[in-house]
N, C-alpha and C positions, 0 to 999 in steps of 0.2 A: 736164877730166875725165879721170881715171886708168883707163887700159883694164887689165883684168885678162886673163890669159894664158889662161884658158879659156872667156871669155865665149863665142867662137864656136862653139868645139867642144861645148858644153853645149847651146848653142841647136841646134846640130844634131842633138843626141842626142834632145832634147825634140821635135823636128821628126819626127825618123825614127819616134820612139815614137807619134805621130800620125797620122802616113803610114802606119805598118802596125796601123793601126786598133787601138791599145793592147793588143797581145797580152799573154797571160799568159806570164811568162817560162817556166815549167816547161815547158807546151805547146809553147812555141816550141822550147825547149832538145830536148825529145823529136822533135820534126820533124826538127831540124837534126841529131842523133843518126843518126837513122833515113837521112838524105841520105846523112851520112858512112860509113853501113856500107854503103850500095849503092855508094856511088862506089868506095870504096877497100878494099872487102871486108875490113873490119874487126870484129873482137869487140867487142859491145856496150859494154863498160867503157872500152875504148879508144875507140872512137868518142864516148863521153859526154865523155871527159877533153878531148878535141881539141874538140868542140862548144862546152865550157865557157868555153874560152880565145878563142873567136871574139866579136871586137871589139863588132859590132853587139848580139850577145846581153847582153854586158857594158854596154854604153850602155842597152837597154832594162831590165835589171835596175837598174841604178842609178836610172833615172827611175821606176821602180815603186816601190823601195824610197822614195825623195825624196817621191812623192806620199802613201805610206803613213804616212811620219814626220810632212809637215805635218799631216795630218789627225789623227793621233794627238795632234798638239801642238795643235790647234786653230786652226791657220794657213788656213782654209778660203777667207779672201780673198786668199790667196797663190795657192790652186790655181786660185781662179776667173782670177787675173789670167794665171797660165801657159796656161789653157785659153783664154783671151780673145786671148792675143798670138801664142803659140808655136803651138797647135794648129789655128789658122784657118788653112785652104789649105797645108797643111803640105808638099805635093807640088809647090805653084809656088814658082818662084824669087823669093828674097827681094829686091824693089828698096831703093831709096835711103831711101825714107822709109814702108814698111810698116810697121817697128816701131813708130816714131812716131806713125803714124796710127793703129794699134791701141791704144797707150797714150793717145792720146787718147778714141777713141772709147768703151774700157772705163773712164776716167774721168769722162766724162759720164755711163754707164749705172750706175756703181758709185760712189758719194760718196767719192771720193779725189783729191786731187792728183796730177798726172802724177810729179813727185817721190816721192811715196809708191809709187806703182806699181813705177816702176823701182827705188826700194831692195827691194821685194817679190821683183820678177823676180831680182834679183841674189842676194836670200837662198836662193832656190830654186835658183839655178845653183851656190852655193857648197855648199850642202847636196848636189846632185847632184855636184859634182867631186869633194868629200869621198867618197861613196860610190864612184865610180869610181876612186877612188885616185889623181886629180890634183894636181898640186901647188896648194895655197891658201896665201895668207900667213897668218901668225900671227894679225894682227888681225881679217881676216875669219872665220878658224875661230873665234876666241873671241868675236866678236860673234853669228854667226849659227848656231855649232855646237854651242851649249850642250845641246840637247834631244836631240841623236844619238850624244852619246859612249856612252850604253849600248848603243846598237846595234852600234856598232863594236867593243865589246870582247866 
């Protein structure tokens, strides 16, 4: 199986989003801006610009936009798979077989093969990596990102 270069990073972004209890990006940005203003005694606009570059905020925004895009595209089965696999116990350390056990369990609950579920998870990761601005190979972009091109422009 060929490993994609963004798999671990995007998996961690999904788990961060779940661990922070799926916050709204705008509220989190306002909190971060206020923290930057207090810490550095900055003007609001400057603090907002610094907060917007925060990697955790960008990860949360990418996950949020991914879930919204998948929902608009009618891909609720992919959202269910992401919730079952990546959002389950996000604060715990991932062991060797946690992902495969969760995929197997979801496959029993949701009528789908393990292979299909892994492909759904890959689609969610590719879409999220595209929103995050990470490098995604052309084949995956063509295969999974045809319904997000309008959002990126």
